[in-house]
C-alpha positions in Angstrom: -0.2 0.1 0.0 0.9 3.7 -0.7 2.0 5.8 1.6 0.7 8.6 0.1 -2.5 7.4 -2.2 -2.8 9.2 -5.1 -6.6 9.6 -7.2 -6.4 7.3 -10.0 -8.3 8.6 -13.1 -9.3 5.1 -14.6 -10.9 6.4 -17.1 -8.1 8.3 -18.3 -6.1 5.2 -18.0 -8.4 3.1 -20.2 -8.4 5.6 -22.9 -4.5 5.8 -22.8 -4.6 2.1 -23.2 -6.9 1.8 -25.9 -4.7 4.4 -27.6 -1.3 2.4 -27.2 -3.2 -0.9 -28.0 -4.3 0.8 -31.2 -1.1 2.0 -31.8 1.0 -1.2 -31.2 -1.4 -3.2 -33.2 0.0 -1.3 -36.1 3.6 -0.9 -37.3 4.8 2.0 -35.4 8.2 3.8 -35.7 9.5 5.6 -31.9 8.9 8.5 -34.0 5.1 7.7 -34.0 5.5 7.2 -30.1 7.2 10.5 -30.2 4.3 12.9 -32.0 2.0 11.3 -29.7 3.6 12.3 -26.6 4.4 8.8 -25.3 8.0 9.1 -25.0 7.6 12.3 -22.3 5.5 10.6 -19.9 8.4 11.0 -17.4 9.9 13.9 -18.3 9.5 17.3 -16.5 6.7 19.3 -18.3 9.8 22.3 -18.2 11.8 20.5 -20.1 8.7 19.8 -22.6 7.6 16.6 -21.0 4.3 15.4 -19.3 5.5 15.0 -15.9 6.4 12.3 -13.7 3.7 10.3 -15.0 4.5 6.7 -13.8 1.2 4.9 -14.0 1.0 6.1 -17.8 4.4 5.0 -18.5 3.4 2.1 -17.2 0.5 1.6 -19.4 2.2 2.5 -22.4 5.2 0.1 -22.1 2.7 -2.7 -21.3 1.0 -2.6 -24.4 4.4 -2.7 -25.9 4.9 -5.8 -24.0 1.2 -7.3 -25.2 2.4 -6.7 -28.4 5.9 -8.1 -28.3 6.9 -4.9 -30.1 10.5 -4.3 -30.4 11.0 -0.8 -30.2 12.8 0.2 -26.8 10.1 2.5 -25.4 11.1 1.9 -21.6 14.3 2.6 -22.3 13.9 6.2 -24.3 11.4 6.9 -21.3 14.0 6.7 -18.5 16.7 8.0 -20.9 14.8 11.2 -21.6 13.8 11.3 -17.8 17.2 11.3 -16.8 19.3 13.7 -19.1 16.6 16.6 -18.6 17.4 19.5 -17.2 21.1 19.0 -18.5 21.5 22.2 -21.0 24.5 20.6 -22.7 22.1 17.4 -23.3 19.3 19.5 -24.7 20.0 18.1 -28.4 19.7 14.3 -27.0 16.4 15.1 -24.8 14.7 16.6 -28.2 15.8 13.5 -30.0 14.9 11.3 -27.7 11.3 12.6 -26.8 10.8 13.0 -30.5 11.5 9.7 -31.3 14.4 10.3 -33.5 16.7 8.3 -31.3 16.0 5.6 -28.8 17.4 5.2 -25.4 18.6 2.4 -22.8 18.6 2.5 -18.9 20.8 -0.4 -17.4 21.6 -1.4 -13.7 25.3 -2.0 -13.9 27.5 -3.3 -10.6 30.5 -2.4 -12.0 30.5 1.3 -11.4 34.0 2.7 -9.5 34.9 6.1 -8.4 37.4 8.1 -10.8 38.5 11.0 -8.7 36.0 13.2 -8.9 33.8 11.2 -11.8 32.6 7.5 -12.2 34.0 4.8 -14.9 31.7 2.0 -15.7 33.5 -1.5 -16.4 33.1 -4.6 -18.2 30.3 -4.7 -20.9 26.1 -4.7 -20.8 23.4 -6.2 -22.9 20.6 -4.1 -23.3 17.6 -3.9 -25.1 17.5 -1.3 -27.5 18.2 -0.4 -31.3 20.7 1.1 -33.7 22.1 4.1 -33.6 21.7 4.1 -29.9 21.1 7.9 -28.6 22.5 7.4 -25.0 22.5 4.3 -22.3 22.2 5.7 -18.6 24.2 3.5 -16.2 22.4 3.2 -12.6 24.9 1.8 -10.1 24.0 -0.5 -7.3 23.7 1.5 -4.2 19.9 2.0 -3.1 20.0 5.4 -2.0 18.0 8.4 -4.2 21.7 10.0 -4.5 23.4 7.2 -6.0 25.3 7.3 -9.2 23.5 7.5 -12.6 26.1 7.9 -15.5 25.3 8.7 -19.6 27.0 7.1 -21.6 26.8 8.3 -25.5 28.3 7.1 -28.7 31.5 7.4 -29.2 32.5 6.9 -25.8 31.6 2.7 -26.0 31.7 0.1 -28.4 28.3 -0.6 -29.5 27.2 -3.8 -31.5 23.9 -5.8 -32.2 23.8 -9.5 -30.8 22.9 -11.8 -33.8 21.7 -15.4 -33.9 22.4 -17.5 -31.0 24.1 -15.0 -28.7 20.4 -13.3 -28.7 17.8 -15.0 -26.9 15.1 -12.2 -27.1 13.5 -12.6 -30.5 11.0 -9.7 -29.9 13.5 -7.1 -29.6 17.1 -6.1 -31.1 19.9 -6.5 -28.2 22.8 -4.5 -28.2 26.4 -5.7 -26.3 27.8 -2.3 -25.4 31.7 -2.6 -24.3 32.2 -0.1 -21.6 35.9 -1.1 -20.7 36.9 2.0 -18.9 34.5 4.0 -20.0 33.9 7.6 -18.5 30.4 8.4 -17.7 29.0 11.5 -17.3 27.1 11.8 -14.0 23.5 13.1 -13.9 21.2 14.7 -11.6 17.6 14.6 -12.8 14.8 17.0 -12.0 12.5 14.5 -12.6 13.7 11.5 -10.1 17.0 10.5 -8.4 18.9 7.7 -9.3 17.3 5.6 -7.0 14.0 6.3 -7.9 15.0 6.1 -11.5 16.3 2.4 -11.7 12.8 1.7 -9.4 11.0 2.7 -12.1 13.4 1.0 -14.6 12.7 -2.1 -13.0 9.0 -1.5 -13.0 8.4 -1.1 -16.2 10.7 -3.8 -17.2 8.1 -5.8 -15.3 5.0 -4.2 -16.8 6.4 -5.5 -20.4 6.5 -8.6 -18.7 3.3 -8.5 -17.5 1.8 -7.1 -20.8 3.3 -10.4 -22.6 2.0 -12.9 -19.9 -1.2 -11.0 -20.2 -2.0 -11.7 -23.9 -0.1 -15.1 -24.1 -2.4 -16.4 -21.4 -5.6 -14.8 -23.5 -3.6 -16.6 -26.5 -3.4 -20.0 -25.2 -7.4 -19.8 -23.5 -8.4 -18.9 -26.6 -6.7 -21.9 -28.5 -8.2 -24.7 -25.9 -11.6 -23.3 -26.5 -11.6 -24.1 -30.0 -9.4 -26.9 -30.2 -11.3 -30.7 -29.6 -10.2 -33.6 -28.6 -12.2 -36.9 -27.3 -15.3 -35.0 -28.4 -15.1 -31.9 -26.7 -12.8 -28.6 -26.6 -9.8 -29.1 -24.5 -10.8 -26.0 -22.6 -13.6 -27.9 -21.2 -11.1 -30.5 -19.3 -11.3 -29.6 -15.5 -7.3 -30.0 -15.3 -6.7 -27.7 -18.0 -9.2 -25.1 -16.6 -7.5 -24.7 -13.3 -4.1 -24.4 -15.0 -5.8 -21.6 -17.2 -7.2 -20.2 -13.9 -3.9 -20.2 -12.0 -2.6 -18.4 -15.2 -5.7 -15.4 -14.8 -4.4 -15.6 -11.0 -1.2 -14.8 -11.7 -1.9 -11.9 -14.2 -4.2 -10.4 -11.6 -2.2 -10.3 -8.8 0.6 -9.1 -10.8 -1.5 -6.4 -12.3 -2.4 -5.2 -8.9 1.1 -5.1 -7.6 2.7 -3.4 -10.6 -0.3 -0.7 -9.9 1.0 -0.4 -6.3 4.4 0.2 -7.0 3.2 2.7 -10.1 1.2 4.6 -7.4 4.3 4.4 -5.0 6.9 6.0 -7.4 4.3 8.4 -8.6 4.1 9.8 -5.3 7.6 9.3 -4.1 6.1 7.4 -1.6 8.9 5.8 1.1 7.5 2.4 0.6 8.2 2.4 -3.5 11.4 1.1 -3.6 10.5 -2.0 -1.5 7.2 -2.5 -3.0 9.0 -2.4 -6.3 11.6 -4.9 -5.0 8.8 -7.0 -4.1 6.9 -6.4 -7.1 10.4 -8.2 -9.0 10.4 -10.7 -6.9 7.1 -11.7 -7.5 6.9 -11.7 -11.3 10.4 -12.9 -12.1 10.4 -16.9 -11.7 6.6 -16.8 -11.6 6.5 -15.2 -15.3 9.2 -17.2 -17.0 7.4 -20.2 -15.5 4.0 -19.6 -16.3 5.0 -18.7 -20.4 7.2 -21.7 -20.2 4.0 -23.8 -19.2 1.8 -22.3 -21.5 4.1 -24.0 -24.4 3.2 -27.2 -22.5 -0.6 -26.4 -22.5 -0.9 -25.7 -26.4 1.0 -29.2 -27.4 3.0 -29.7 -30.5 1.9 -26.3 -31.7 3.7 -24.7 -28.7 6.6 -26.0 -29.7 6.6 -24.0 -33.4 8.8 -21.2 -34.1 5.8 -19.5 -35.8 3.7 -19.5 -32.8 4.3 -16.5 -30.4 4.0 -18.4 -27.1 7.9 -19.1 -27.0 8.7 -15.5 -28.1 7.2 -14.3 -25.2 8.7 -16.6 -22.7 12.2 -15.8 -24.4 11.4 -11.8 -23.8 10.3 -12.8 -20.5 13.7 -14.2 -19.5 15.6 -11.0 -20.9 13.1 -8.8 -18.6 14.1 -11.3 -15.6 17.5 -10.8 -16.2 17.1 -6.8 -16.6 15.5 -6.3 -13.3 17.2 -9.4 -11.6 15.7 -9.5 -8.1 17.7 -9.5 -5.1 16.3 -11.4 -1.9 15.4 -8.5 1.1 18.1 -8.4 4.0 17.0 -9.1 7.6 16.7 -5.8 8.7 14.9 -4.9 5.2 12.6 -7.7 6.1 11.6 -6.7 9.4 11.4 -3.3 8.3 8.6 -4.0 5.7 6.5 -5.7 8.0 6.4 -3.2 10.4 4.1 -0.1 10.7 0.5 0.1 10.9 -0.6 -0.2 7.3 -4.2 -0.3 6.2 -5.9 -1.6 3.1 -7.7 1.5 1.9 -8.3 5.0 3.0 -10.6 5.0 6.2 -12.4 6.9 9.0 -9.3 7.4 11.2 -11.2 8.7 14.0 -13.2 5.3 14.0 -9.9 3.1 13.6 -8.8 5.3 16.9 -11.9 4.4 18.8 -11.7 0.7 17.7 -7.9 0.6 19.4 -8.9 2.2 22.6 -11.5 -0.1 23.0 -9.5 -3.2 21.8 -6.8 -2.0 24.5 -9.1 -1.7 27.2 -11.4 -4.8 26.7 -9.8 -7.5 24.8 -10.5 -10.5 26.9 -7.2 -12.9 25.8 -5.0 -13.6 22.9 -7.2 -15.3 20.7 -5.4 -18.8 19.0 -5.7 -19.5 15.0 -7.8 -22.6 14.5 -9.2 -22.2 18.6 -11.5 -20.0 18.0 -14.6 -21.9 20.1 -14.5 -21.1 23.8 -12.5 -23.8 25.9 -14.1 -23.2 29.0 -17.6 -21.9 31.1 -15.4 -19.0 31.6 -13.9 -18.2 28.5 -17.2 -18.4 26.9 -18.6 -15.8 29.3 -15.8 -13.9 28.5 -16.4 -14.0 24.8 -20.0 -13.3 25.2 -19.5 -10.4 27.2 -16.4 -8.9 24.7 -19.1 -9.2 21.6 -21.4 -7.1 23.5 -19.1 -4.8 24.3 -18.2 -4.3 20.7 -21.9 -3.5 20.3 -22.4 -1.4 23.1 -19.6 0.5 22.0 -20.8 1.2 18.3 -17.8 -1.1 16.8 -20.3 -4.3 15.9 -23.6 -3.6 14.1 -22.7 -0.1 12.7 -24.7 -1.5 9.4 -27.9 -1.7 10.6 -30.8 0.4 10.4 -30.6 2.9 13.0 -34.0 1.5 14.9 -32.5 -1.7 15.4 -29.2 -0.2 16.9 -27.0 0.9 13.6 -25.2 3.9 13.5 -25.7 6.9 11.9 -22.5 7.6 11.2 -21.4 4.2 9.5 -19.3 4.0 6.5 -19.0 1.2 4.2 -15.6 0.1 5.4 -15.8 0.4 9.2 -16.3 -3.4 9.5 -12.8 -3.8 7.5 -10.9 -1.6 10.0 -12.9 -3.3 12.7 -11.4 -7.0 11.7 -7.8 -5.4 11.0 -7.8 -3.9 14.1 -8.6 -7.1 16.0 -6.1 -9.5 13.7 -3.6 -6.6 14.8 -4.2 -6.9 18.6 -5.0 -10.8 18.2 -8.0 -10.3 19.9 -11.0 -12.3 19.5 -12.9 -11.7 16.1 -16.5 -11.4 15.4 -18.1 -15.2 14.5 -18.8 -15.2 10.6 -21.7 -17.0 11.4 -23.4 -14.6 13.8 -22.7 -11.5 11.3 -24.5 -13.5 8.2 -27.7 -14.2 10.3 -27.5 -10.3 11.4 -27.7 -9.4 7.7 -30.4 -12.1 6.7 -33.0 -11.0 9.6 -32.7 -7.8 8.7 -33.0 -8.2 4.8 -35.8 -11.0 5.0 -37.0 -11.5 8.5 -40.3 -10.4 9.5 -40.8 -7.5 12.1 -41.4 -10.3 15.0 -38.5 -11.9 13.6 -36.5 -9.2 14.1 -37.7 -8.0 17.8 -36.7 -11.8 18.7 -33.2 -12.1 17.3 -31.6 -9.1 17.1 -31.4 -7.9 20.7 -30.0 -11.3 21.7 -27.2 -11.2 19.5 -26.1 -7.6 20.4 -25.7 -8.4 24.0 -24.0 -11.5 23.3 -26.7 -13.8 24.6 -27.2 -15.7 21.1 -24.7 -17.0 19.0 -25.7 -18.7 15.9 -24.0 -21.4 13.5 -24.7 -22.1 9.8 -26.4 -25.3 9.0 -25.8 -25.1 5.6 -22.9 -28.3 4.3 -23.8 -31.8 4.4 -21.5 -35.3 4.1 -22.1 -35.2 0.4 -22.6 -31.7 -0.2 -19.7 -29.7 1.1 -19.0 -26.5 -1.3 -22.2 -27.4 -3.6 -24.5 -26.3 -1.4 -27.5 -26.8 -4.2 -26.9 -30.3 -3.7 -28.5 -30.1 0.0 -30.7 -33.4 0.9 -31.2 -32.7 4.1 -35.5 -31.6 4.2 -38.2 -30.2 6.1 -41.6 -31.7 5.5 -44.4 -29.1 5.8 -47.6 -30.5 7.8 -51.0 -29.6 7.7 -51.2 -27.9 10.9 -48.4 -25.5 9.4 -45.6 -27.0 11.1 -42.4 -28.2 9.6 -40.7 -31.7 10.2 -36.8 -31.6 9.9 -34.9 -34.8 8.8 -31.1 -35.3 7.7 -27.7 -34.2 8.6 -25.5 -31.3 8.6 -21.8 -31.1 9.2 -18.8 -29.1 9.4 -21.3 -26.8 11.9 -18.8 -24.4 13.3 -19.7 -23.0 16.7 -22.8 -25.4 17.0 -22.0 -26.9 20.3 -22.3 -23.2 21.7 -24.9 -21.8 19.6 -28.3 -20.9 20.6 -29.8 -21.1 17.2 -28.3 -21.7 13.3 -29.3 -20.9 10.1 -30.3 -24.0 8.1 -30.9 -24.5 4.5 -33.3 -27.3 3.6 -35.2 -28.8 0.3 -38.6 -28.4 1.5 -39.9 -29.7 -2.4 -38.8 -33.1 -2.9 -39.1 -32.8 -6.2 -36.9 -30.4 -7.0 -33.6 -30.1 -7.9 -30.3 -27.7 -7.5 -31.1 -24.5 -6.8 -34.7 -25.0 -6.8 -37.0 -26.0 -3.6 -34.9 -25.0 -0.8 -35.8 -22.6 2.1 -34.2 -20.9 4.9 -34.9 -21.9 8.5 -33.9 -20.7 11.9 -33.4 -23.8 13.9 -33.0 -23.4 17.7 -30.0 -25.8 18.6 -31.7 -27.0 21.8 -34.6 -28.4 20.0 -35.7 -32.2 20.8 -34.7 -34.5 17.9 -31.4 -32.4 17.1 -28.3 -34.3 18.0 -24.5 -32.6 18.0 -21.6 -34.8 17.9 -18.5 -33.0 18.1 -15.4 -33.0 15.1 -11.8 -32.5 16.8 -9.9 -30.8 14.2 -6.4 -31.9 13.2 -4.9 -28.9 15.4 -7.1 -30.3 18.8 -9.6 -28.1 18.6 -13.5 -28.6 18.8 -14.5 -26.1 16.4 -17.0 -28.0 14.5 -19.9 -30.5 14.8 -21.9 -33.0 13.2 -25.4 -32.0 13.3 -28.6 -34.8 13.3 -32.1 -33.4 12.6 -34.3 -36.3 13.3 -38.0 -35.2 13.9 -37.4 -31.5 14.5 -40.6 -29.7 14.7 -40.7 -26.2 13.9 -43.4 -23.9 13.5 -43.8 -21.3 10.2 -42.2 -18.1 12.3 -39.1 -20.0 12.1 -39.0 -20.0 8.1 -37.1 -16.9 7.0 -38.2 -15.3 3.7 -40.6 -17.1 1.1 -40.6 -20.6 0.7 -38.5 -22.1 -2.3 -36.6 -18.8 -2.0 -33.8 -20.4 0.4 -31.3 -20.1 -2.3 -31.4 -16.6 -2.1 -31.7 -15.7 1.3 -28.4 -17.8 2.0 -26.3 -16.6 -1.0 -27.5 -12.7 0.6 -25.8 -13.5 3.7 -22.8 -15.2 1.7 -22.1 -12.0 0.1 -22.2 -9.7 3.1 -19.1 -11.7 3.9 -17.3 -10.5 0.5 -15.0 -7.5 2.3 -13.9 -10.6 5.0 -10.5 -11.6 3.0 -9.9 -7.6 3.1 -9.3 -7.9 7.1 -7.7 -11.3 6.9 -5.0 -10.7 4.4 -3.2 -8.4 7.1 -2.9 -12.0 9.1 -0.1 -12.8 6.4 2.2 -10.2 7.3 1.6 -11.4 11.3 2.8 -14.8 9.9 6.0 -13.0 8.2 6.5 -11.5 11.0 6.3 -14.4 13.1 8.5 -17.0 11.0 10.9 -14.0 10.5 11.3 -13.9 14.6 11.7 -17.6 14.8 14.2 -17.6 11.8 16.2 -15.2 13.8 16.4 -17.2 17.3 17.4 -20.0 15.6 20.3 -21.9 13.7 23.7 -23.5 14.5 27.2 -22.6 14.5 26.3 -19.2 15.5 24.7 -18.2 12.4 20.7 -17.8 12.6 18.4 -19.1 9.7 17.6 -15.8 8.8 21.1 -14.9 7.6 21.0 -18.1 5.1 20.5 -17.0 1.7 18.4 -20.0 0.9 16.0 -19.3 3.7 16.0 -15.0 2.9 15.3 -15.9 -0.7 12.2 -18.3 0.5 10.7 -15.8 2.8 11.4 -13.1 0.7 9.2 -14.6 -2.1 6.7 -15.2 0.6 6.8 -12.0 1.7 6.0 -10.8 -2.3 3.1 -13.1 -2.2 1.9 -11.3 0.8 2.1 -8.4 -0.9 1.0 -9.1 -4.0 -2.3 -10.7 -2.1 -2.5 -7.3 -0.5 -2.4 -5.3 -3.3 -5.0 -7.4 -5.0 -7.5 -7.4 -2.1 -6.9 -3.4 -1.9 -8.0 -2.8 -5.3 -10.7 -5.3 -5.1 -12.5 -3.2 -2.5 -12.1 0.1 -4.4 -13.8 -1.4 -7.3 -16.4 -2.6 -5.5 -17.1 0.2 -3.6 -17.0 2.2 -6.7 -19.6 -0.2 -8.6 -17.0 -1.2 -10.8 -16.2 -5.0 -9.3 -15.3 -7.2 -12.1 -16.2 -11.3 -12.3 -14.8 -13.6 -10.1 -12.9 -11.3 -7.9 -13.5 -12.4 -4.2 -12.3 -16.1 -5.7 -9.2 -14.7 -6.5 -8.3 -12.6 -3.5 -9.3 -16.0 -1.7 -6.9 -18.2 -3.2 -4.1 -15.4 -3.3 -4.8 -14.9 0.7 -5.9 -18.6 1.9 -2.8 -20.4 -0.5 -0.2 -17.9 0.9 -1.1 -18.4 4.4 -0.6 -21.8 3.9 2.8 -21.8 2.6 3.7 -19.2 5.0 3.0 -20.9 8.2 4.4 -24.7 6.8 7.7 -22.9 6.3 7.3 -21.5 9.8 6.9 -25.2 11.0 9.5 -26.6 9.2 11.9 -23.7 10.2 10.4 -25.1 14.2 11.2 -28.7 14.0 14.4 -28.5 12.2 15.8 -26.4 15.1 14.3 -27.6 18.6 13.9 -26.3 21.0 13.0 -22.9 20.0 14.3 -20.1 22.4 11.7 -18.5 25.1 11.5 -15.0 23.1 10.4 -16.6 20.5 8.2 -19.3 21.7 4.9 -17.6 21.4 5.7 -16.6 17.5 6.4 -20.3 17.1 3.5 -21.1 18.7 1.5 -19.1 16.3 2.7 -20.6 13.5 2.0 -24.1 14.3 -1.2 -23.1 15.2 -1.7 -21.4 11.6 -0.1 -24.7 9.9 -2.7 -26.7 11.1 -5.2 -24.6 10.8 -4.7 -23.4 7.4 -6.2 -25.9 5.5 -9.6 -25.0 7.0 -8.7 -21.8 4.9 -8.3 -23.8 1.9 -11.4 -25.6 2.1 -14.1 -23.9 4.1 -16.2 -21.4 2.1 -15.6 -23.1 -0.9 -12.2 -25.2 -1.4 -9.6 -23.4 -3.5 -10.7 -26.1 -6.5 -14.1 -24.6 -6.6 -12.4 -20.9 -6.4 -11.2 -22.2 -9.4 -14.0 -23.5 -11.2 -16.0 -20.3 -10.2 -13.2 -18.2 -12.0 -12.7 -20.7 -14.9 -16.5 -20.2 -15.5 -17.4 -16.4 -14.3 -14.6 -15.1 -15.6 -13.0 -16.8 -18.3 -15.9 -18.3 -19.7 -14.3 -21.4 -20.4 -17.1 -24.4 -22.0 -18.1 -26.4 -19.8 -17.4 -30.2 -19.6 -19.8 -33.1 -19.5 
């Protein structure tokens, strides 16, 4: 998240993207781009440019990558920004902005001081065209005032790579011999050397994203149109899930590219760190994904004419140009510190939440151990929930006449979730929130009067009687029945399973089949079920973490009156889905858990080791944790964008499933690495044992997250069907 959020004009960016796509669909020259002003997007206005327009530059470079265009767009943008403000280089600047010559940018590790100046040594391979107007070299130093050198024609030998020496088939590659080449230090008004180097890496990543995006679309179209065994290849679930994973990668990378662009555009303190994580996230993943696209295309993927291998070659070259380096231990810790939030929110409300939490939170909650373990703990939890309602922190979105707050804002619940997670305090029970939503939307006045006050006092805990042994994620396949009798009552029969909190809940919201002749979504009705009803039996199910969270619930002759029906008879599917939709921002708060898990992992890895070296200081461990840190940043960036789009009424298809996949699968991988470190280096020192326990709890709970609420496989099916419009299988 950027420290200085910037208002993004999405309509303007869409227009720019459409324009750039149309330009690159033809055979533009660099001069064409110059005439359109597309090479001036990073150059200050006082030097004839458009200003520090990083988002716009990213958009143009991404479209160049999408078209696999060979023009040195990014290098020219950066070279122009670097030489701006140097009067003796005005002619070169004019030529760069006009597209009469091309530029290149390279992070070079062999820059050395030579008296008052700098000298470049060795050689560099860059993407560019001949003649090369100017090569800008940025040193290794990450400080904003680090060395930035300009190498011009005549000061270095430049030649084009050919044949087997040239991997990238989409662009010219130049070999620049820098043997003891003097370079002129630059101080650019557009950005310091560090910011310009970060922007260069960002543009390389944007180029890769464009190539990945178009390739995913091309492969999807190919598999949808190619038949085998009597049906489209894209209808096979194994291939659908691989196509879905491609789409998830593109969506996450898109979000992270945009986050880095905003951070650089606003010169936020987080810009360097976010850009570094973007490089880590995309470099290996993009190359591997494009390599896999060749496999998905079968024999045609191995042919020269098929463009997929050209995109892969380009991505490999880009990965080398923006070679990521793992974060060091201190950088890891710094990236996980602070109190970052998902989106701009009501600061006064956040402060109120923190005050209430600091004064009243009953105990530290454990992941996977959220139900009370004793009568005393249950009493403390009920009192805690009552405190949240009494202080206007929960139930804010309710109508004022039922206890809601007139100053409620759409993201208040998300703020509350974030602060409870940060404080490791007990969080609201999802099933209670769902029941509240359904009662307010579909309940009668009598039902609201009967149940809502008890929810606010913590007296009534609710559970969800949806899943069944034969219908887990497939809720439309429920078979448990409610049979109508002549006196207007209903008799319930069947089994519900995975009923979270059912053993201490007073009421359950059940989805039951009331029309025995119906199938799937039709003929379902929602009911309120008192959990102490005669004929209802609860049997505990112990989780793999040793906790009592779930239950089997058996309905054998449970009798309910008509006042227990919620909504219309036969409309239970709409009622239940309405409740589930009320949870769409849940992942928004929960994604913060990834950063807390990583902080615990860093603590444990920094506390254990052998031979005087901690695990955290081992290169292989740093690389693994940095990758996980990049996953967390990508998940957070995507969720942030998802929430912003939803609030603006611009939410795309199947965004929530993408968010769930990014969060829950990263959660599992992070916790797993933590447990591996713990078990390999026991005993854990005292000061790190709390973090070790939390990592162990998280690991033993993590598979619940990838299964409940729709398993990862079901999420992929939803994305494939709703977002990618893949053909259905038989």
